[in-house]
C-alpha positions in Angstrom: 0.0 0.0 0.0 2.0 2.9 -1.2 -0.1 5.7 0.2 -1.0 3.9 3.4 -4.7 4.8 2.8 -5.9 1.2 2.4 -6.5 1.4 -1.3 -3.3 0.0 -2.7 -2.1 0.3 -6.3 -4.5 0.2 -9.3 -4.7 -3.3 -10.7 -3.9 -4.2 -14.3 -5.4 -7.7 -14.4 -8.6 -8.8 -16.1 -10.5 -9.0 -12.9 -9.9 -5.3 -11.8 -12.9 -3.9 -10.0 -15.0 -7.0 -10.4 -16.2 -9.7 -8.0 -15.6 -13.4 -8.2 -16.6 -14.8 -11.6 -16.0 -11.5 -13.4 -19.2 -9.9 -12.4 -19.8 -7.2 -9.8 -21.8 -8.5 -6.8 -21.7 -12.2 -7.9 -20.5 -13.5 -4.5 -22.5 -15.9 -2.4 -22.4 -13.8 0.7 -20.6 -14.0 4.0 -18.9 -17.4 4.6 -20.5 -18.7 1.3 -23.9 -19.0 2.8 -27.3 -18.3 1.3 -27.8 -15.1 3.3 -31.4 -15.9 4.3 -31.5 -13.0 6.8 -32.4 -12.6 10.5 -36.0 -13.7 10.3 -37.4 -17.1 9.7 -37.6 -20.4 11.5 -35.5 -23.4 12.4 -37.0 -26.8 11.8 -36.2 -30.1 13.5 -35.8 -32.8 10.8 -36.5 -35.5 13.4 -39.7 -34.5 15.1 -40.9 -31.5 13.0 -40.8 -28.9 15.8 -40.2 -25.3 14.8 -38.3 -22.6 16.7 -37.6 -19.0 15.8 -34.3 -18.4 14.2 -31.8 -16.5 16.4 -29.8 -13.9 14.6 -26.1 -14.6 14.6 -26.5 -18.4 15.3 -27.0 -20.8 12.4 -29.9 -23.2 12.9 -27.5 -26.2 12.6 -25.9 -24.9 15.9 -29.2 -24.9 17.7 -30.9 -27.9 19.3 -34.6 -28.9 19.2 -36.4 -27.9 22.3 -38.5 -31.1 22.2 -36.1 -33.9 21.2 -32.6 -32.3 21.4 -31.8 -33.1 17.7 -29.8 -30.6 15.6 -32.1 -28.1 13.9 -32.1 -27.1 10.2 -33.2 -23.8 8.5 -36.8 -23.9 7.3 -37.3 -22.3 3.9 
């Protein structure tokens, strides 16, 4: 970074100023996820129980309140 401003030198490659795949904004979101947002529900694949999705915690890290199984994101 020549100017110490966080910008660095101008690129000369074919991907200059573009996202992955050569298109601006073509990424899959943070950590490669689907980015479903803060709302929604988590679903237990074992017993079918539903629980509200907690922002910042993926459904697969939550446990079912009824049977204790690992939850999954409901679409």
